[in-house]
DRENDO-1510 file (C-alpha; in Angstrom, 1 decimal, always signed):
<recs>
REC; n; res; u; v; w
REC; 1; TYR; +8.0; +13.7; +17.7 .
REC; 2; TRP; +4.5; +13.1; +19.1 .
REC; 3; VAL; +1.2; +14.2; +17.6 .
REC; 4; GLU; -1.8; +15.2; +19.7 .
REC; 5; ASP; -4.2; +16.4; +16.9 .
REC; 6; THR; -4.4; +15.5; +13.3 .
REC; 7; VAL; -1.6; +17.1; +11.2 .
REC; 8; THR; -2.8; +18.8; +8.0 .
REC; 9; VAL; -0.3; +19.5; +5.2 .
REC; 10; PRO; -1.9; +22.3; +2.9 .
REC; 11; LYS; -2.0; +22.1; -0.8 .
REC; 12; GLY; +1.2; +23.3; -2.5 .
REC; 13; GLU; +3.3; +22.6; +0.6 .
REC; 14; THR; +5.7; +19.6; +1.3 .
REC; 15; LEU; +6.2; +17.9; +4.6 .
REC; 16; THR; +9.6; +16.2; +4.7 .
REC; 17; ILE; +10.4; +13.6; +7.3 .
REC; 18; ASP; +14.0; +12.7; +7.7 .
REC; 19; ALA; +15.5; +9.2; +8.1 .
REC; 20; GLY; +15.3; +7.8; +11.6 .
REC; 21; VAL; +12.5; +10.0; +12.8 .
REC; 22; ARG; +9.8; +8.4; +15.0 .
REC; 23; VAL; +6.3; +10.0; +14.8 .
REC; 24; LYS; +3.9; +8.9; +17.6 .
REC; 25; PHE; +0.2; +9.6; +17.4 .
REC; 26; LEU; -2.1; +10.1; +20.3 .
REC; 27; PRO; -5.6; +8.5; +20.1 .
REC; 28; GLY; -7.7; +9.9; +17.3 .
REC; 29; ALA; -4.9; +11.8; +15.7 .
REC; 30; GLY; -3.6; +11.2; +12.1 .
REC; 31; MET; -2.2; +13.0; +9.1 .
REC; 32; VAL; -4.0; +14.5; +6.1 .
REC; 33; CYS; -1.8; +15.7; +3.2 .
REC; 34; TYR; -3.2; +17.9; +0.6 .
REC; 35; GLY; +0.3; +18.9; -0.4 .
REC; 36; THR; +3.2; +16.3; -0.7 .
REC; 37; LEU; +4.5; +14.0; +2.0 .
REC; 38; GLU; +8.2; +13.0; +1.7 .
REC; 39; ALA; +9.1; +10.3; +4.2 .
REC; 40; ASN; +12.8; +9.7; +3.3 .
REC; 41; GLY; +13.7; +6.7; +5.4 .
REC; 42; THR; +16.8; +4.6; +4.4 .
REC; 43; GLU; +17.8; +1.0; +4.8 .
REC; 44; ASP; +19.7; +1.8; +8.0 .
REC; 45; GLU; +17.4; +4.4; +9.4 .
REC; 46; HIS; +13.7; +3.7; +9.0 .
REC; 47; ILE; +11.0; +6.2; +9.7 .
REC; 48; LEU; +8.4; +5.0; +12.3 .
REC; 49; PHE; +4.7; +5.9; +12.4 .
REC; 50; THR; +3.2; +4.5; +15.6 .
REC; 51; SER; +1.0; +4.8; +18.6 .
REC; 52; LYS; +2.1; +7.1; +21.6 .
REC; 53; GLU; +0.3; +4.8; +24.0 .
REC; 54; PRO; +2.6; +3.1; +26.6 .
REC; 55; THR; +0.9; -0.3; +25.8 .
REC; 56; PRO; +0.0; +0.2; +22.2 .
REC; 57; ASN; -3.0; -1.7; +20.5 .
REC; 58; PRO; -4.4; -2.0; +17.0 .
REC; 59; GLY; -6.3; +1.1; +16.0 .
REC; 60; ASP; -4.8; +3.5; +18.6 .
REC; 61; TRP; -4.5; +6.3; +16.1 .
REC; 62; ASP; -6.3; +7.2; +12.8 .
REC; 63; ASN; -4.2; +6.8; +9.6 .
REC; 64; ILE; -2.4; +8.9; +6.9 .
REC; 65; GLU; -4.4; +10.2; +4.1 .
REC; 66; LEU; -2.8; +11.5; +0.9 .
REC; 67; TYR; -4.5; +14.0; -1.6 .
REC; 68; GLY; -1.5; +15.5; -3.4 .
REC; 69; GLU; +0.8; +14.1; -6.1 .
REC; 70; ASN; +4.4; +12.9; -6.1 .
REC; 71; ASN; +4.6; +11.6; -2.5 .
REC; 72; ILE; +7.6; +9.6; -1.5 .
REC; 73; ILE; +7.2; +6.8; +1.1 .
REC; 74; SER; +10.5; +5.0; +1.6 .
REC; 75; TYR; +11.7; +2.7; +4.3 .
REC; 76; VAL; +8.7; +3.4; +6.6 .
REC; 77; ASP; +7.4; +1.2; +9.4 .
REC; 78; TYR; +3.7; +1.7; +10.1 .
REC; 79; GLU; +2.1; +0.4; +13.3 .
REC; 80; TYR; -1.1; +0.3; +15.4 .
REC; 81; ALA; -3.2; +2.5; +13.1 .
REC; 82; THR; -6.9; +2.2; +12.4 .
REC; 83; ASP; -6.2; +2.0; +8.6 .
REC; 84; GLY; -3.2; +2.0; +6.3 .
REC; 85; PHE; -2.4; +4.7; +3.7 .
REC; 86; SER; -5.5; +6.0; +1.9 .
REC; 87; GLY; -6.1; +8.8; -0.6 .
REC; 88; ASP; -7.1; +10.1; -4.0 .
REC; 89; GLY; -5.3; +11.9; -6.7 .
REC; 90; VAL; -1.8; +10.9; -5.7 .
REC; 91; SER; -0.3; +10.4; -9.2 .
REC; 92; GLY; +3.4; +9.9; -9.4 .
REC; 93; SER; +3.8; +8.7; -5.8 .
REC; 94; THR; +6.2; +5.9; -4.7 .
REC; 95; PHE; +5.9; +3.4; -2.0 .
REC; 96; ASP; +9.1; +1.5; -1.5 .
REC; 97; ASN; +10.1; -0.7; +1.5 .
REC; 98; LEU; +6.9; +0.2; +3.5 .
REC; 99; THR; +6.4; -2.3; +6.3 .
REC; 100; MET; +3.0; -3.0; +8.0 .
REC; 101; LEU; +3.1; -6.4; +9.8 .
REC; 102; GLY; +0.0; -7.3; +11.8 .
REC; 103; THR; -0.5; -4.4; +14.2 .
REC; 104; LEU; -3.3; -2.5; +12.4 .
REC; 105; SER; -7.0; -2.8; +13.2 .
REC; 106; LEU; -8.9; -5.8; +11.8 .
REC; 107; THR; -10.6; -3.6; +9.1 .
REC; 108; ALA; -7.4; -2.0; +7.9 .
REC; 109; ASN; -6.3; -2.1; +4.3 .
REC; 110; GLY; -2.6; -1.7; +3.5 .
REC; 111; ILE; -2.7; +0.9; +0.7 .
REC; 112; TYR; -6.0; +2.1; -0.7 .
REC; 113; LEU; -5.9; +4.8; -3.4 .
REC; 114; THR; -8.2; +6.1; -6.2 .
REC; 115; ASN; -7.6; +8.3; -9.3 .
REC; 116; SER; -3.8; +7.9; -9.1 .
REC; 117; SER; -1.7; +7.2; -12.2 .
REC; 118; ASN; +2.1; +6.5; -12.7 .
REC; 119; MET; +2.4; +4.8; -9.3 .
REC; 120; SER; +5.2; +2.7; -8.0 .
REC; 121; PHE; +4.8; +0.0; -5.3 .
REC; 122; THR; +8.0; -1.9; -4.8 .
REC; 123; ASN; +9.6; -4.0; -2.0 .
REC; 124; ASN; +6.8; -3.5; +0.5 .
REC; 125; HIS; +6.0; -5.9; +3.3 .
REC; 126; ILE; +2.3; -5.8; +4.0 .
REC; 127; SER; +0.2; -8.0; +6.4 .
REC; 128; VAL; -3.1; -6.5; +7.4 .
REC; 129; ALA; -6.6; -8.0; +8.0 .
REC; 130; GLY; -8.8; -5.8; +5.6 .
REC; 131; GLU; -10.0; -6.5; +2.1 .
REC; 132; TYR; -6.8; -5.4; +0.3 .
REC; 133; GLY; -3.1; -5.4; +0.8 .
REC; 134; ILE; -2.7; -3.0; -2.2 .
REC; 135; PHE; -5.7; -1.4; -4.0 .
REC; 136; SER; -5.3; +1.3; -6.7 .
REC; 137; GLU; -8.1; +2.5; -9.1 .
REC; 138; ASN; -7.7; +4.5; -12.3 .
REC; 139; SER; -4.0; +3.8; -12.1 .
REC; 140; PRO; -2.5; +3.4; -15.6 .
REC; 141; ASN; +1.3; +3.2; -16.1 .
REC; 142; SER; +2.0; +1.8; -12.7 .
REC; 143; VAL; +4.5; -0.7; -11.4 .
REC; 144; VAL; +3.8; -3.3; -8.7 .
REC; 145; ASN; +7.1; -5.2; -8.2 .
REC; 146; ASN; +8.8; -7.3; -5.5 .
REC; 147; ASN; +6.2; -6.9; -2.8 .
REC; 148; GLU; +5.5; -9.4; +0.0 .
REC; 149; ILE; +1.8; -9.4; +0.7 .
REC; 150; ASN; +0.7; -11.8; +3.5 .
REC; 151; GLY; -2.8; -12.4; +4.8 .
REC; 152; GLY; -6.3; -13.8; +4.1 .
REC; 153; TYR; -7.7; -10.8; +2.3 .
REC; 154; SER; -11.4; -11.1; +1.7 .
REC; 155; THR; -11.2; -9.6; -1.8 .
REC; 156; ALA; -7.7; -9.5; -3.2 .
REC; 157; ALA; -4.0; -9.2; -2.1 .
REC; 158; ILE; -3.5; -6.8; -4.9 .
REC; 159; LYS; -6.2; -5.1; -7.1 .
REC; 160; MET; -5.6; -2.6; -9.8 .
REC; 161; GLN; -8.4; -1.3; -11.8 .
REC; 162; ASP; -8.2; +0.8; -15.0 .
REC; 163; CYS; -4.6; +0.1; -15.1 .
REC; 164; ASP; -3.4; +0.2; -18.7 .
REC; 165; ASN; +0.3; -0.4; -19.2 .
REC; 166; CYS; +0.9; -1.8; -15.7 .
REC; 167; GLU; +3.5; -4.2; -14.6 .
REC; 168; PHE; +3.2; -6.9; -11.8 .
REC; 169; ASP; +6.5; -8.7; -11.3 .
REC; 170; SER; +8.1; -10.9; -8.7 .
REC; 171; ASN; +5.5; -10.4; -6.0 .
REC; 172; THR; +5.0; -13.0; -3.2 .
REC; 173; ILE; +1.5; -13.5; -1.9 .
REC; 174; THR; +0.9; -15.8; +1.0 .
REC; 175; ASN; -1.6; -17.0; +3.6 .
REC; 176; ARG; -4.3; -17.7; +1.0 .
REC; 177; PRO; -6.2; -14.5; +0.3 .
REC; 178; TYR; -9.5; -14.9; -1.8 .
REC; 179; ARG; -7.7; -13.6; -4.9 .
REC; 180; GLY; -4.0; -13.0; -5.5 .
REC; 181; ILE; -3.7; -10.4; -8.2 .
REC; 182; TRP; -7.0; -9.0; -9.7 .
REC; 183; THR; -7.1; -6.5; -12.5 .
REC; 184; GLN; -10.1; -4.9; -14.3 .
REC; 185; TYR; -10.5; -2.9; -17.4 .
REC; 186; SER; -6.7; -3.0; -17.9 .
REC; 187; ASP; -5.0; -3.4; -21.4 .
REC; 188; ASN; -1.4; -4.1; -22.2 .
REC; 189; ILE; -0.4; -5.4; -18.7 .
REC; 190; SER; +2.2; -7.8; -17.7 .
REC; 191; ILE; +1.9; -10.3; -14.8 .
REC; 192; THR; +5.1; -12.3; -14.5 .
REC; 193; ASN; +7.3; -14.2; -12.1 .
REC; 194; ASN; +4.8; -14.0; -9.2 .
REC; 195; THR; +4.4; -16.6; -6.4 .
REC; 196; ILE; +0.8; -16.9; -5.2 .
REC; 197; ASP; -0.8; -19.1; -2.4 .
REC; 198; VAL; -4.5; -18.4; -2.8 .
REC; 199; GLN; -8.1; -19.6; -2.0 .
REC; 200; HIS; -9.8; -18.9; -5.2 .
REC; 201; ASN; -8.2; -17.2; -8.2 .
REC; 202; GLY; -4.4; -16.7; -8.3 .
REC; 203; ILE; -4.7; -14.3; -11.2 .
REC; 204; GLU; -8.0; -12.8; -12.4 .
REC; 205; ALA; -7.9; -10.4; -15.3 .
REC; 206; GLN; -11.4; -9.1; -16.3 .
REC; 207; GLU; -12.2; -6.9; -19.3 .
REC; 208; GLY; -8.6; -6.5; -20.4 .
REC; 209; SER; -6.7; -7.2; -23.6 .
REC; 210; TYR; -3.1; -7.7; -24.7 .
REC; 211; LEU; -2.1; -9.4; -21.6 .
REC; 212; THR; +1.3; -11.1; -20.8 .
REC; 213; ILE; +0.9; -13.7; -18.0 .
REC; 214; GLU; +4.0; -15.9; -17.7 .
REC; 215; ASN; +6.2; -17.8; -15.2 .
REC; 216; ASN; +3.7; -17.4; -12.2 .
REC; 217; THR; +3.5; -20.1; -9.6 .
REC; 218; ILE; -0.1; -20.5; -8.1 .
REC; 219; THR; -0.6; -23.1; -5.2 .
REC; 220; ASN; -3.3; -24.2; -2.7 .
REC; 221; PHE; -6.3; -22.8; -4.7 .
</recs>
């Protein structure tokens, strides 16, 4: 499929993209979902979001914005966009086996969400050049496990704010971002079994209590 203008998914509707589908965006096009996006890729048949340009370059198309709950992003490859996934109010959404590897614009974040609780970020492979690999604000009861985040992020590879009862387990962070895992205003969180190669702070937990921080490996700071 190719997309000439920005696709809008109305509130209350679901856009389902099946395994193996390739969605190619023309310059300036993107996707804005006020409803629900279900991108149901599989291990054998990924979904591809990419540029339609014959010789693609970073920033060829816009990005995908989410403003509805319970999105499913599974086995998706995401290339040549101006930014990664962004949005607000996407509680209950899952990002699993999303791959972004170095083809986005130099200002792109991987995933940047606000006001989104009960999130799941698992098994993602993110290498972009913006401030964050994964950022989620006001996101209690979320899971951030088994992700590979590569890049020299100027702020943090992973930042979760107002994230009570969150879990960060077995993430691998490489290429020396400024911070590895950064949490703020988050109580009863668990940060375990992470491997972090970092410039400044491997784990920074501000204004939080009842923290479990165990079995993490931090190098090169």
